[in-house]
N, C-alpha and C positions, 0 to 999 in steps of 0.2 A: 662643163658649164656652157650651156647653150643660151645665148642672149639674142633677143630680137633686135638686131642692129639696123639702124637707119643712118642716112647720111645727108639729111636735108641741108645742113649748114655748109658742108664742103661741096655739095653738088650744085647749090643754088647761089653761091657767092664766089667772086673771083679769087683764085689762088695766086700767090706769088710765083712768078715763072722761074725765078732763080731757086734751084733746089739745094744749093749749098747752105749748110748750117753755119753761116758766118755773120758776125755783127754788121748790120748795114741799115740804111734807110730803105724802107719797102714802100713802093708807091703803087697805086691802082690795084690794091689787093686787100682783102679783108683778113687774110691769114697766110701763114707760110707753113709748109710741111716741116715737121721737126720730130726726130725720134728721141725717146727717153734714153738716158745714159744707163748702161748696165752697171749693177752695183756688186760689191765684193761678197757680202754675206747678208742678203735680205732676210728680215724676220718680221712677220706681222705681229704687232703688239696688241691691237684691239680692233674690233669690227662692230659697227652699228648694225645689229641684226635687223632692226626696223627698216633701215635704209636699204640693206641687202634685199629684203623682201620686196620693197618697192621696185627693185630692178629685176626681180624674178630670179634671185640667187638663193639657193637653199643653204641651210646650216652645214650640210654635208659638203657642199661645193666650196664653202668658205675655208674648210680644212685642207683643201687640195693645194698641191704644188703649183698648179696652173693659176689659181686665184692669187696666190702669193706673188708669182712672177708678173702677173698683169698689173697688180696694184703697186708694184715697186718698179715698174718700167723695165723688167728684165725679159719680158716677152710681149709681143704685139698680138692682139686678138686677130684671128684670121680675117682677111679681107677688110681690114681697117687701115687708115692712114692718119697717124697722130699729127697734130698741128698746133701752132701757137698763133694767137690773134694779134692783129695790128691795131693799135689805138694810140691816141695822144692824151693830153690832159692838162688841166690847170693844177699845179701843185703849190699849196700854200698861197693861192691867189695869183700865181704867175703862169703864163702859158709855157709849158715845158717841151713842146714839140712831140715828136714820136716817142712813145714809151713801149707799149705792147706787153705781151706775156713774157716777161724776162725769166721767170722760173716756174711757169705753169705750162703744162703740155696737156692739151685736150686729147683724150684717147679715142672716144667714139660717142655716139648717141644710142641710147637704149629706149625702145618703146615697150611699155608693159602696162597692162590694164588701162589703156587709153591715155597714158601719160608719157610724155617724152622727156627724157633726162639726158643731160650732157655729163659725161664722166671725165674728170680732169685730175692730173697729178700735180701736186705742188712740191717742188724741190727735186724734180727728176732730171735736172741737167739743163744745159744752156740751149738757147734758141737764138734766132737772128735779132731778138729784142733784148738780149741779156746785157747790153751795153758793157760796162766794165766788170760786171759781176759773174759769178760762176754757175748761176741757175740752180744752186742747191739750197737746202734748208736744214736747220739743226733741230735736234729733239726738243729743246726748250720752246721754241716758237711753234713747233708742230703740235705739241701737246696742247698748248693754249688754243690754237686754231681748231683742232679736232674736237676738244671738249666744248668750246664756246658755241660753235655752230649748232650742235645738237641741243645744248642747254637753251639757246635762244629759241629753237623750234618748240621745245616743250614749254617755254614761257609764253608762247603764242605770238612771237615776234616774226614778221616775214624775214626769211633768211635762206642762204644757200645751206647745203647740208654736208655732213661728213659720212664717208663710207668706211674708211680704214685709216689706221695710223701704223706706220711701219718704220723699222730701222733699216738703213741702207747697208750698214756694215762698214761704211766709209767714214773717215774723219773729215770735218769741214772747218776751215779757218775763219774765225769771226772776231771782230772787235766790238764787243757788246756796247760799250759806252762811247765809241769813237774817240778814245783818248790815247790811241797809239799803242795799245797793249793787246794785240790779237792773240787768241789762243785756240787750240783745236778742240772741237766739240763733236759729239755724236751726230752723224748725218741722219736725217729722217725724211719721210715722204708721207704726205696726207693725200688721200683720194677725196676730192671734193665733188659734190653733185649739185646740179641746178638745172631747172628747165632752160636757162640761158645764162651765159656769162657775159653777155653784151653789156657794155658800160656807156655812160655819156661820152666818154673819150673815143669810142668807136666811130661816132658820128662827127665829133669835133675834128678828127684828123682829116677827114675828107673836105670838110668846110674850110679848114685852114689852108688846105692845098688847092682850094677852088676846084675840086674834083666833084662837080655836081652830079655827074652821071652815076658814080659809085655811091655817093651819098643817098641818092634817090633809090637806087637798087637795094641798099641795105635797109632803108626805112620800109620799102615795099616788102622785103623778106620778113622784117620784124612784125609788120602788121599781119601778114599772111599767117605766120606761125604762132604769134603770141597775142595778137589783138584782132583775131579773125572776125569777131563779132562786129567790128567796125565796117566790114564789107570791103569792096574793092578799093585799092589805093586811089586817092584823089586829093586835091588841095584841102577840101573840107575834112577828109579823114586824117590828113597829116596834122591838122589843127586838133582834131579829136584825140589823136594819138598823143600829142603833147599834153593835152588836158589830163588824160588818164595817167601819164607818167608823173605829172605834177601831183595829182591826187594820191597816187600810191606812195610817192616819196614822202609826202607829209604824214600819211598814216604810219609809215615805218618809223619816222622820227618821233611822232607822238608816243609810240610804243617805247622807244629808247628813253624818253623823258619819264615815262611811267615807272620804269624799273630802275632808273638811275644808271643807264649804260652810256658810256662815252666811247665813241668809235676811235677817236684819236687821229685819224688821217682821212678826213672827208674831202680828199682831192677828187676832181671830176672823173678820174680814171678808176676811182673806187666807188662810184655810184652806179648801182644796177639799174638798167632800163626797166626792170620789172618791179622796182621798189623793194628789193631784197637786201638784207644786210650782207655785205660781201667784203672779203679781205680782212680777216681778223689779225691785225698786227699789234701795235701798241695800244690796245683797248683797255678799258678798266671799268669797274663798277664804282659808283660813289660809295665811299665809306662814310665820312662826314658829309652832310648835305652842303654842297658848295657849288654855286653856279659858275664860279671861275676856275674850277678844277679841270685839268687835263692830265692824262697819264703819260703823254708823249714828251720826252725830254727835248726833242727837236723843236717843239712848239712852246717851250717854257717862257721865252721872252714875250712873244706876241699873244700867246693863248688864243689863237684864231679858232681852234677847234674845241674850246672849253665847253663844258656841259651846257651852260645857259645859252651858248651861241649856236648850238646845232641846228635849231629851226631856221635861223637866219642864213646859215651856210647852205642849208638845203635849198633855200630860195636863190641864193647867189649862184649855186651850181645849175639850177634850172634856167637862170638867165643865160648862162653859157650854152646850155643845150638849145635854148630858144634861138640864140645867135647862130648856132650850127645848123638848125633846121630852116632858118630864114630863107636861104637860097631856093628851097623848093616850095616855100609858102608865099614869099614876096609880099607879105602884109604884116605890118607891125601891130596894128590894133588888136587882132584876136589873140596874139601871143601875150601882149601886155595885159589884156583882160584876164587871162588865165593866171598870170603872175600876181595880179592884184587880188584875185580870188583866193590864192594860196594864203595871203596875209589875213583875209577875213576868216577863212576856214581854220587857220591856225588858232586864232583867238577863241573861236567857238569850240574846236576839238580839244584844245588845251584846257579850257575851263571844264568841259565835260569829263575829261580824263582825271583832273584833280578832284572834282566832285566825287567821282566814283571811288577814288582812293580814300575819301573821307566818309563814304557812305551817305552821300547827299543825293537825293533823286528828285526832289520837288524843286521847282524853279523859284529862286528867291533872289531879289535884286542885289542884296549885300554879299552874295557868295564870293564875288571877285575880291572884295575887301577882306573877307575872312581868310581866303586863301593867301592873299598877299601878306597878311599879318602872320600867318603860319610860316610862310617861307622866310620872312624876316626873323622870326623866333628861332627857326631851325639853324640859322646861321650865326646866332649870338655866341654860342660855344659849340665845340665839335659834337655833332649829334648824328648818330648812325641812321642813314635814311631807311635802309631795309628793316632794321629792328623797330624803329619808330612807327612806321606805317603798319607793320604787322601787328604790333602790340596795341595800336590804337583801336583795333577792331573789338577789343575787350572793354572799351570805355563805357562806364555807367554814369559817373557824375564827376563834377569838377573837383570835389574834395580828394578823390583818389587818382586824379589825372596824372599828377607829377610822379607818384609812386609807380603808376602803370608804365610810364616811359623811362623810368630811372635807368634801366639797362641800356638804353640807347645812347646815354651820355658817355663820352670817353673819359671824363674826369669829374664825376658827379660830386665827389667830396669837396672840390674847390669852387663849386658854382656859387656865384654871389646871390644875395637875397634879391637883388634887383632883377636878375635873370629868372629866378624862381617866381617872383611876383609877376613878371611878364608872362610866364607860362600859365600861371593861375588865372590871369585876366583872359588869356586866349581860351582856356578850357571852359571858363564861365560862358563865353560867347558861343563856343561850340556846343555846350550842353543846351543852351537856349535854342540854338539853331536846329538841333536834333528833335526838339519837341514838335516842330511842324511836319516832321516826316511821318509817313503812314506805315512804315515797316516796323516789325518787332525787332528788339535787339538781336535775337538769334539769327533772324533773316539778314539783318544788316551785317552782322559779323561774317556770315557765309559769303555775302556779296563782296565785302571788302577783302576777304581772304582770297577771293578768286582773281583779284587784280593786284594785290600786294603780295609778292612772293615771299616765302619764308627763306628759301635757299637760292642764292645766286652764286655764280662762279667768281668769288672775290679773288683778287690777284694773289693774295697770300695762299689761298687754297690751291690754285694752279701751281704756285711755286713749290708747295709741299709735294705735289705730284711729280714735278720736275726734279726736285732734289732726290726723291726716292728713286726715280727712273735713272738718274745719273749714276746711282749706286747699283743699278740692275734690278731694282724692285718696282714692278709695274702694277702692283695691286692697288695703289692709291688712285691711279688713272681710272680703274674700273669702279672703285668705291665712289668717286665723284661722278662718274658717268651715270651710275645707277641712282644716286641721290638726286641728280639734276633732271632726271626723267619726270619727277613729281615735285616741282618747285613750290607748288601751292599747298601740298599736303603737309600735315603736321609732322609725320615721320618721327615720333618720339624717340625711336632708337638711334636717330641721327642728330639729336639735339646739339651735340658738340659742334656741329657746323653752323648752328644758328648763333653765331658769336661775332663780336666786334673784331676788327683787325688786331692781332696781338701787337704788343709794343715792339717786338723784334722786327716786325715787318714795316714799321713806320717809314724808315728811310732805306730799306733794302732794295737793291737792284732787282727788278722783276716784280716787286710788290708795290712800290710807289713810283718807281722810275722805269720807264720802258723806252727802248729805242726801236727804230725800224730795222735794226741789224738782225734779221732772222734768217 
């Protein structure tokens, strides 16, 4: 397996001078060298062939012992030095100080077909940033992360990617619900891929420590390798850099809202500087349409990271990044202007996104009201978001509207006449609104189906793959992996996955309740 290895990150950024792999505060460094932990009986369970091809790895090479050892941390690729990154972050709104890659170890960079990729292992052992944890991951959370990153990519959402999912062969102790009942689970390792794993927190840590020299160096590195079109580093380009980060962050979040994805832990250390979805922990997809829903048990009281609040949190996080960049810009006005623009852009992009979901392309002043009324109706009784929008593409007239979306209701038999009447009124308005459109129903259906997925990785689906894997059956992982490669296609042979959350999953751990204990 011959890879085109580069080392821009480690050669152009300052390394931690302490080479011990011990928990500590790391200053004046962007990363610390850290080797993965050797495991007992590594076994590769699944590989994304598409991602392997992006790195220049052939199908034959994937079968090799060498590939297995690299992606499980049992061998280090020749002439590379694995490392963990240093960063801080605001967690649930509070500055948490130094965090860093507590269980992610970056192996190397690969350049292939003019693209540069960073290859990282999650769950491969402790680093100087592991704090009180063991740096390991379990099969449960690893399956969820592995499947979700690739599913998001195929949904057209900016995201980091997955290369492989492996068993370590070791047992890992975890307390799933933080209730004092830890148990041993199968250890696992995911190989994650991204053009960069830099987060808002990488810049925040230097600002918090008043280390302006290294803050500036890291921003210069980021512009040189990821925003090179901006030109040479300058105050003006630091402002333009922030503007682009703000814009890409919003684009990503609008995509999340479009498909009903809830990240669950939008801390600033989980915000990619490239506007990619990163760190798939206690995430979830909306089942019933509900702006107040969050899958994260840790956030149950505050609901800070609830579905409807994600755009606001994106802005809040950008404020923290603006504060971190201020020492090298020293002007408040341009940063404020960018943050204000985010609010304006959000209103416009959110409206356009919702219109596309409804098959509305012509400009009409009452569209905002029509959408607002729809969102209110969707929350009257439990209504499945994915099924509702997908079936809506078949709409012909108000008389058949309710029948059309019947499958999206979780308890259709007991819906009151008042709710039904509310829907009929909305369908009447929707039918009238469609009359000013210039596209034929067939074309409208195609356009709606291109933005309203039929298949998403519902929590219960991931849980079925986890339950089977815990019994040694890994076929469900591949079944879901293949299904989610074409989320917008009809796939009649896979119709069983186009279904509401089953009742057994309503309050099951892993289906409706998820913690950060992965």
